MITOR-887992 format. One record per residue (C-alpha): residue number from 1; x, y, z. Coordinates in nm, 2 decimals, padded with zeros to 4 digits. Layout:
MITOR-887992
- NUM X Y Z
...
This chain:
MITOR-887992
- 1 21.84 12.44 08.68
- 2 21.60 12.38 08.96
- 3 21.24 12.36 08.85
- 4 21.00 12.58 09.04
- 5 20.67 12.42 09.16
- 6 20.37 12.49 08.95
- 7 20.19 12.72 09.18
- 8 19.91 12.78 08.93
- 9 19.82 12.41 08.97
- 10 19.90 12.35 09.33
- 11 19.68 12.63 09.45
- 12 19.36 12.52 09.28
- 13 19.42 12.15 09.36
- 14 19.47 12.24 09.72
- 15 19.14 12.43 09.72
- 16 18.95 12.15 09.57
- 17 19.10 11.90 09.82
- 18 19.00 12.14 10.11
- 19 18.65 12.15 09.96
- 20 18.63 11.77 09.95
- 21 18.75 11.73 10.31
- 22 18.51 12.00 10.42
- 23 18.21 11.82 10.26
- 24 18.29 11.49 10.42
- 25 18.37 11.64 10.76
- 26 18.03 11.80 10.75
- 27 17.86 11.47 10.65
- 28 18.03 11.29 10.94
- 29 17.93 11.56 11.19
- 30 17.57 11.54 11.06
- 31 17.56 11.16 11.10
- 32 17.69 11.20 11.46
- 33 17.38 11.41 11.54
- 34 17.12 11.17 11.40
- 35 17.05 11.04 11.75
- 36 16.93 11.39 11.84
- 37 16.77 11.51 11.51
- 38 16.63 11.32 11.21
- 39 16.82 11.31 10.88
- 40 16.54 11.50 10.71
- 41 16.56 11.79 10.96
- 42 16.94 11.80 10.93
- 43 16.92 11.82 10.55
- 44 16.68 12.11 10.59
- 45 16.92 12.29 10.83
- 46 17.20 12.24 10.58
- 47 16.99 12.37 10.29
- 48 16.86 12.67 10.48
- 49 17.21 12.77 10.58
- 50 17.35 12.74 10.23
- 51 17.05 12.91 10.06
- 52 17.06 13.20 10.30
- 53 17.43 13.26 10.25
- 54 17.40 13.22 09.87
- 55 17.09 13.45 09.85
- 56 17.27 13.73 10.05
- 57 17.60 13.70 09.87
- 58 17.48 13.63 09.52
- 59 17.16 13.84 09.52
- 60 17.03 13.66 09.20
- 61 16.84 13.86 08.94
- 62 16.48 13.73 08.93
- 63 16.31 13.98 08.70
- 64 16.28 13.92 08.33
- 65 16.28 13.54 08.37
- 66 16.09 13.32 08.13
- 67 15.86 13.04 08.23
- 68 16.12 12.79 08.10
- 69 16.39 12.95 08.32
- 70 16.18 12.90 08.63
- 71 16.09 12.54 08.53
- 72 16.45 12.45 08.49
- 73 16.57 12.61 08.81
- 74 16.28 12.45 09.01
- 75 16.37 12.11 08.87
- 76 16.73 12.18 08.96
- 77 16.62 12.26 09.32
- 78 16.41 11.94 09.34
- 79 16.71 11.73 09.23
- 80 16.92 11.91 09.48
- 81 16.68 11.84 09.77
- 82 16.63 11.47 09.66
- 83 17.00 11.42 09.63
- 84 17.07 11.55 09.98
- 85 16.77 11.38 10.14
- 86 16.86 11.05 09.98
- 87 17.22 11.04 10.09
- 88 17.14 11.15 10.45
- 89 16.88 10.88 10.48
- 90 17.13 10.63 10.34
- 91 17.43 10.70 10.57
- 92 17.19 10.71 10.87
- 93 17.16 10.34 10.80
- 94 17.49 10.23 10.64
- 95 17.86 10.34 10.67
- 96 17.92 10.69 10.53
- 97 18.20 10.57 10.30
- 98 17.99 10.30 10.15
- 99 17.69 10.53 10.10
- 100 17.90 10.78 09.91
- 101 18.05 10.50 09.70
- 102 17.71 10.36 09.60
- 103 17.59 10.72 09.53
- 104 17.88 10.77 09.30
- 105 17.75 10.51 09.07
- 106 17.49 10.77 08.95
- 107 17.72 11.03 08.80
- 108 17.97 10.75 08.69
- 109 17.69 10.58 08.49
- 110 17.59 10.91 08.34
- 111 17.95 10.97 08.23
- 112 17.98 10.63 08.06
- 113 17.63 10.58 07.92
- 114 17.70 10.80 07.62
- 115 18.04 10.66 07.54
- 116 18.09 10.45 07.23
- 117 18.45 10.35 07.30
- 118 18.52 09.99 07.38
- 119 18.79 10.09 07.63
- 120 18.53 10.26 07.85
- 121 18.38 09.92 07.92
- 122 18.68 09.86 08.14
- 123 18.55 10.13 08.38
- 124 18.20 09.99 08.37
- 125 18.34 09.65 08.47
- 126 18.56 09.80 08.74
- 127 18.27 09.99 08.89
- 128 18.06 09.67 08.87
- 129 18.33 09.48 09.06
- 130 18.32 09.74 09.33
- 131 17.95 09.71 09.37
- 132 17.98 09.33 09.38
- 133 18.25 09.35 09.65
- 134 18.02 09.57 09.86
- 135 17.76 09.29 09.83
- 136 18.00 09.05 10.01
- 137 17.93 09.23 10.33
- 138 17.55 09.19 10.31
- 139 17.52 09.15 10.69
- 140 17.66 09.50 10.74
- 141 17.44 09.67 10.48
- 142 17.08 09.77 10.54
- 143 16.90 09.72 10.21
- 144 16.70 10.04 10.26
- 145 17.02 10.23 10.32
- 146 17.15 10.09 09.99
- 147 16.83 10.19 09.81
- 148 16.85 10.55 09.94
- 149 17.21 10.57 09.82
- 150 17.10 10.46 09.48
- 151 16.82 10.72 09.49
- 152 17.08 10.99 09.58
- 153 17.29 10.87 09.29
- 154 17.00 10.90 09.04
- 155 16.92 11.24 09.18
- 156 17.29 11.34 09.14
- 157 17.28 11.24 08.77
- 158 16.96 11.44 08.72
- 159 17.13 11.73 08.90
- 160 17.43 11.72 08.66
- 161 17.20 11.72 08.36
- 162 16.99 12.01 08.50
- 163 17.30 12.20 08.60
- 164 17.39 12.25 08.23
- 165 17.05 12.39 08.15
- 166 17.05 12.61 08.46
- 167 17.40 12.74 08.37
- 168 17.28 12.84 08.02
- 169 16.98 13.03 08.16
- 170 17.11 13.17 08.49
- 171 17.44 13.36 08.51
- 172 17.71 13.27 08.76
- 173 17.57 13.15 09.09
- 174 17.22 13.29 09.03
- 175 17.07 12.95 08.94
- 176 17.23 12.77 09.22
- 177 17.12 13.03 09.47
- 178 16.76 13.01 09.35
- 179 16.77 12.63 09.34
- 180 16.90 12.62 09.69
- 181 16.60 12.83 09.81
- 182 16.36 12.60 09.62
- 183 16.52 12.30 09.78
- 184 16.50 12.45 10.13
- 185 16.14 12.55 10.09
- 186 16.05 12.21 09.96
- 187 16.20 12.04 10.26
- 188 16.05 12.27 10.52
- 189 15.72 12.08 10.59
- 190 15.89 11.73 10.60
- 191 16.16 11.86 10.83
- 192 15.91 12.02 11.07
- 193 15.71 11.70 11.08
- 194 16.02 11.48 11.13
- 195 16.20 11.70 11.38
- 196 15.94 11.78 11.65
- 197 16.08 12.00 11.92
- 198 16.45 11.90 11.86
- 199 16.47 12.14 11.57
- 200 16.44 12.44 11.80
- 201 16.72 12.34 12.03
- 202 16.99 12.61 12.01
- 203 17.28 12.36 12.01
- 204 17.12 12.17 11.72
- 205 17.06 12.48 11.52
- 206 17.42 12.59 11.56
- 207 17.55 12.25 11.46
- 208 17.32 12.24 11.17
- 209 17.45 12.57 11.05
- 210 17.80 12.44 11.09
- 211 17.71 12.14 10.87
- 212 17.57 12.38 10.61
- 213 17.89 12.58 10.61
- 214 18.12 12.28 10.60
- 215 17.91 12.09 10.34
- 216 17.81 12.37 10.11
- 217 17.94 12.73 10.17
- 218 18.31 12.65 10.22
- 219 18.34 12.41 09.93
- 220 18.15 12.64 09.70
- 221 18.39 12.92 09.78
- 222 18.70 12.70 09.74
- 223 18.60 12.55 09.42
- 224 18.47 12.87 09.26
- 225 18.82 13.01 09.29
- 226 18.99 12.68 09.19
- 227 18.78 12.63 08.87
- 228 18.90 12.97 08.74
- 229 19.24 12.81 08.66
- 230 19.18 12.43 08.70
- 231 19.11 12.22 08.39
- 232 18.77 12.03 08.41
- 233 18.95 11.70 08.36
- 234 19.17 11.75 08.66
- 235 18.87 11.87 08.86
- 236 18.69 11.55 08.77
- 237 18.98 11.33 08.88
- 238 19.00 11.51 09.21
- 239 18.62 11.47 09.26
- 240 18.67 11.10 09.22
- 241 18.84 11.09 09.56
- 242 18.51 11.17 09.74
- 243 18.42 10.81 09.84
- 244 18.77 10.75 10.00
- 245 18.75 11.09 10.17
- 246 18.41 11.00 10.31
- 247 18.54 10.67 10.45
- 248 18.84 10.85 10.61
- 249 18.61 11.12 10.77
- 250 18.39 10.85 10.91
- 251 18.69 10.68 11.07
- 252 18.82 11.00 11.23
- 253 18.48 11.15 11.35
- 254 18.26 10.85 11.39
- 255 18.51 10.56 11.45
- 256 18.33 10.39 11.17
- 257 18.58 10.13 11.03
- 258 18.54 09.93 10.71
- 259 18.64 09.58 10.63
- 260 18.93 09.53 10.38
- 261 18.69 09.41 10.11
- 262 18.49 09.73 10.15
- 263 18.80 09.94 10.11
- 264 18.88 09.74 09.79
- 265 18.53 09.81 09.66
- 266 18.58 10.18 09.72
- 267 18.91 10.17 09.54
- 268 18.75 10.00 09.24
- 269 18.48 10.27 09.21
- 270 18.74 10.55 09.26
- 271 18.96 10.40 08.99
- 272 18.66 10.36 08.76
- 273 18.57 10.73 08.81
- 274 18.93 10.85 08.75
- 275 18.95 10.63 08.44
- 276 18.62 10.76 08.30
- 277 18.74 11.12 08.36
- 278 19.08 11.07 08.20
- 279 18.92 10.91 07.89
- 280 18.71 11.21 07.84
- 281 18.38 11.10 07.99
- 282 18.33 11.39 08.23
- 283 18.14 11.31 08.55
- 284 17.94 11.63 08.50
- 285 17.99 12.00 08.43
- 286 17.96 12.24 08.72
- 287 17.64 12.45 08.72
- 288 17.70 12.77 08.53
- 289 18.00 12.61 08.35
- 290 18.04 12.70 07.98
- 291 18.28 12.49 07.78
- 292 18.39 12.80 07.59
- 293 18.50 12.98 07.91
- 294 18.72 12.91 08.20
- 295 18.47 13.00 08.48
- 296 18.22 12.77 08.64
- 297 18.08 12.62 08.96
- 298 18.09 12.28 09.11
- 299 17.90 11.98 08.98
- 300 17.75 11.84 09.29
- 301 17.86 11.69 09.43
- 302 17.84 11.54 09.53
- 303 18.03 11.60 09.70
- 304 17.95 11.96 09.79
- 305 17.58 11.91 09.75
- 306 17.54 11.54 09.77
- 307 17.70 11.46 10.11
């Protein structure tokens, strides 16, 4: 008897992959515009686009919220803004694929730090090998770009932790919508100071909106549907492909090629992330995700929010 394909799995997996590709395409387009607009202003355009769409579509309930609810969601918004600002500053200075690989150390460290199983040390060592291999290309890497990627990774880890608290206090996408508005408002003054007159160029505004759609709105939509039927472990494994997807997008859009040793470094970090996920050390729960239910939203990331 011929086996039928598992459509229940192929559909969600395809949606997650579309989201990953969309995120990295948006990041590559954003980097291509940095000669015309600052990374800070581009982050703001992306955040404004996603926050407007989320606010209109979600229409979060604001009344009846406690002081603790607001503190958590504001912290969530600050981590969201810091994560995006850090990674945009990073890949304005170093290759996109390498920036995302270094950033991934943040959630990977978070996934492994609480583990007490000796076998998880394998993934720590493998990720460390990846970082060391990246160091072999010192002449190609701006130290400040590396530092910004590490900042983005730390903010991503904070985002993952705050997403759990936000999900418990704000239903569905409410918390993410409010946090996106907080992030956009927080970036407004720095963006205006950094952009000058370029921010009001119609072409730049349209391209910034496109980056927001590709990097946030489309992935949110794809993964919201996918996570209704996709196991978190499978989702985490797919998310581990983000660094490789970023490097490929940079090749196609920016003609930004990497040396073989850098590809090997990316492969080490991807393998470590997949191993950590398969061993049960999740890279993070999506905001709004409840382990007792099948619904949820994306954890960052990163990719969606981080790049």
